[in-house]
N, C-alpha and C positions, 0 to 999 in steps of 0.2 A: 640506639639502633644497632650498634655493632654486635651486641649480644644476640639480637634477633637474627642476625646473619649466621650465628653459630661460630663466631670468631672471638677468640680471647686475645686482647692486646697485652703483651708482656713488656712492660716498661723497665728497662735495665739502666742503672746509673752509669754515667761516663765521667772520667776525671778531667773534663774540659769545661770551657765556658758553656758550650752546648752540652748540658749535663745529663742527657738521657737519650736513649734510642728506643723507639717502639718496635718490638718484634711481635710476631703473631703465631698463634697456635690454633689449629682447627682440624677437624676430622676430614680426611680425604676419602678416596675410594676404598683403600685397603688398610687404612690405619691413619694415624695423625700426620699432619704436615707442620713443620716448623718453617716459618719465613723469617730469615735473618737471625743473627745469634748474639750480637754484642761482641766486645773484645774478648780475647783470651785472658781473663782476669778473674779475681775472686767473686766480683759482683755477678758476672754472667754465670759462673759455675754454681754459686749458691742459688741463684734465681731459677735456673733450669732444673736443678735437682728437685727443688720444691714444686715447680710447675709440672714436670713430666711425671714424676711419682709412679713409675712402672707403666706409663702409657706406651703403647706400641707405636713408635714413630717410623713411618715408611719412607719419608722423604724430607730432606732439608732443601729449601729453595733460597738462593741468595739473589737479592734484587740487584746488587752491584758489588764492585770490588773494594769499596772503602772499608777500613778496618772495623769501624763500629757496627758494620753490617755482616762481616764475614770472619772476623778475627777468631771466634770460638768454634767455627765450623769444623775445623780439622779434628779437634778434641771430641766434639759432639758426634761427629760422624762415626768415630771409632767406638765411642761408648754405646751408641744406639744401633750400630750396624745398619745405618740408613744410607740411601743413595743421596747424592748432592747434585743439584741442577742449577745452572746459571747461564747467562748469555755467553756465546763462544768468544766474543771480542773481549769481554771482561775476564773470562777464565784464562785466556792466553796472556793478557796484560798482568794478571795476578802473579804469574810465574816470573815476571821480569822486574817488578818494581820493589818488592819488599825483600831484597837480597843485598848482601854486602857489595856485590859486584856492581850494583847500580849507583853507589855513592860517588865514584869518580866522575861519572857522566853528569850527575846532578851538580857536582862542584863546578864543572865547566859551564853548566847552564846558568848558575848564579853569577859566575864571573862575567858572562855575556850580558847579564841584566844589570851589571854594575852594583850588585849588592855588596856592601862593605864586608871585608874579609871576616871580621869578628862575628858579625851577624850570620853570614853564610856558614861559618864553621859551627855556630850554635844550632842552626837548622839541621845541618848534616849530622851533628851529634844526636839531636833529638830524633831524627829519622832512624839512625843506627840503633839507638836505644829502644825504639818502638818495634823493631822487628819481632821480638818475642811475643808481642801482643797479637801478632797475626801468624804465629807459628805454633804448630805445624799447619801448613796449608792443606785444605781438603783435596781429596781426589774427586775431580768432576766426572760424574758418571754419564751425564746427558746435558746437552745444550738446549736451553729454552728456545722455542721457535715462535716467531711472530704469528699471532692468530691461534696459537695452541690453546686448547681448553683444559682447565685444571679445576677439579672439584676442591673448593675451599669452603669448609663448613657446609651450609645448606644449599649453596648455589655453585654453579659453574662460572668461572671467570676466564676471560680472554686475555692472553698475554699481549701487551702492547709495548713495542720498543720506543723508548723516549730518551734518546741520547742527548747529552748536554752536561748534566751534573757528573756523569761518567759516560764514556763512549758506549757502554753496553747496558745502561740502566733500563730496567723494565718496570712497568706498572701492570696492575690486574684490574680488568674492567668487567663489571656485571651489567649487561645491557638492560635487562628487564627491570631491575631495581634502580638503575642509574647510579651505580656505586663505583667508586674508583679507590683501590688501594694505591695511593699515589707515590709511595715510598719517599724518595727525596726530590721528586720532580716538582711537586707543588706543596709548599708548606704554609701553614696558616698565619704565622707571625713574622717569620724571617724570610729573606730571599735565599734560595739555595745557592751555595757557593758554586759558581761556574768559573773554572780556572783552567788556564793553559798549563799543563804539567810537563811540557817538553817531550812527551811521548804521546802517541795516539792522535787524537783529533787536533788538527792544526787551527780550527776555528770553532771552538766549542760553543761560543755564544750564538753563532748562526745555527748550529745544530739544536741548541736549546730553544731558540725562537721558533724553529720549524716544529719542534716537539710540542711546544705550548699551543701552537695553532692546530696541530693534530688532535690534541685533547680538547681544545676549545670547540672544535667542530662537533663533538659528541654531546655538548650541553649537559654535563654531568651535574647531578643534584647533590650527592653526598660523597665527601672525600675523607678517606682515612689515611693520614700521613704517618711518616716514620719519626717525626719530631713534632711535638705539640698535640693538641686535641683534634678529634674529627670536627669537620665543619661543613657548611652547606654552600652551594653556589660556586662551583669551580671557576666559571667564566669571570665572575667578579674578581676573584683572587688572581687569576691569570692576568687580567688587565692591570691590576695593581703592581704585580711583579714586573711586567714589561715596562710600565711607566717608570719604575725605579731605574731600569737599565737605560731608558731614554735620557733620563736626567744624568746618569753616570756618563753617557757618551758625551754630552755637552761639557761636563766637568773635565773629562779626559782631554778633549780638544783644547780647552783653556789651559790645562796643566802642561800640555806639550809646548805651548808658547812658541818661541823661536827655535826650539829643538831641545829634546830632553831624553835621558836614559829611562829605562824601565823603572829603576828605583827612584829617580827624581819625580816621575809621574806618580808613583805609588805614595810617596811622602806627601804629595799635595792632595791626593784623593782620600787618604786615611790620616786624618788629623788628630785622632785620639791616640793616646799612648798604647802601643802594641807590645806584647811580649813575643818571645821567639816563636812560640807556637802560632800565634796570630799572624805573624809576618809571612809565614809560608803560604797561607791562604790569600793574604792581601797581595803578595807579589804575583801569584798565579792568576788572581782575578784581574789585576791591572793589565797583565799581558793579554788576557782574553778580550778585554775591551779595546786595547790597542790593535790587536790583530783583526778584530771585527771591523773596526774603522778603516784599517789599512786595506782590507779586502773589499770594502765599499768604495775605495778610492778617496777617502777623506783625510788620509795622512800617508806619509811615506816612511820607509825604514831603510837605514843604511848602517854599515859596520864602520865604526871609527875606533881605532886602537883596540880592536877585539871586542868592542861593546856595541850593542844595538842602540842606535839613536833614532828617535822618531821626530819627524818634522811635519 
């Protein structure tokens, strides 16, 4: 069905466990539109060179600030002389996080979470080494607006803000066809990572819950995600995703026991062996669940010896 909509799904390899990202190419009103770009690496470079092949691209749209979605945008913008649009909240965050100056603050955050020093240093090194994959950052020419209509392929799509996975993540909704380009908001096989990143949204899981309900009210038939294959029945998948989080809340309360640090809870929630890359997401996801529960009044948080302790 995606081809009938006039949209090409451009799947670009990633060097992670989540080994690909779906970007999109479609005709717009005055030329082609690119939606998301992959990392600034050879895989993205070679794939876009093949796919664009002298096409006139008018606009690059970034659905959110995560590197696999915007890392190559700065290079592509210069090559194509195209405008770049994304949400204002993610555009402003993008200028603050993938820089060397952010590392000391991140180090303090991991200390507060009681992450062992060797592991914390490993994550910080990984973060520092990752900066080239999102450099140069694009110049954002326009901020996407809630309800804005954009011609993508054969149809017009409405911009819908769905914070949670990132504070400024957007989806694209075609009402008459009941189609959603869900980006990372709803995925078919895995649950999107909803993590507390020490900046921005202090309760991302609450934002995500509200965004899921926002999309659920639309009763969307066909979903085109940024990871995995397109699928049908958005509401069925939304129910499955939130059921996972309900189970995670119960596990989190059990993990707190008589009192626990963030890292102690994380170790009980994630029992499989994790590498350094996996741990940064696991820690952020653990805090997101703890903070959701704390804001619901189901646990408390205090500072002991410079560490967050939940009871």
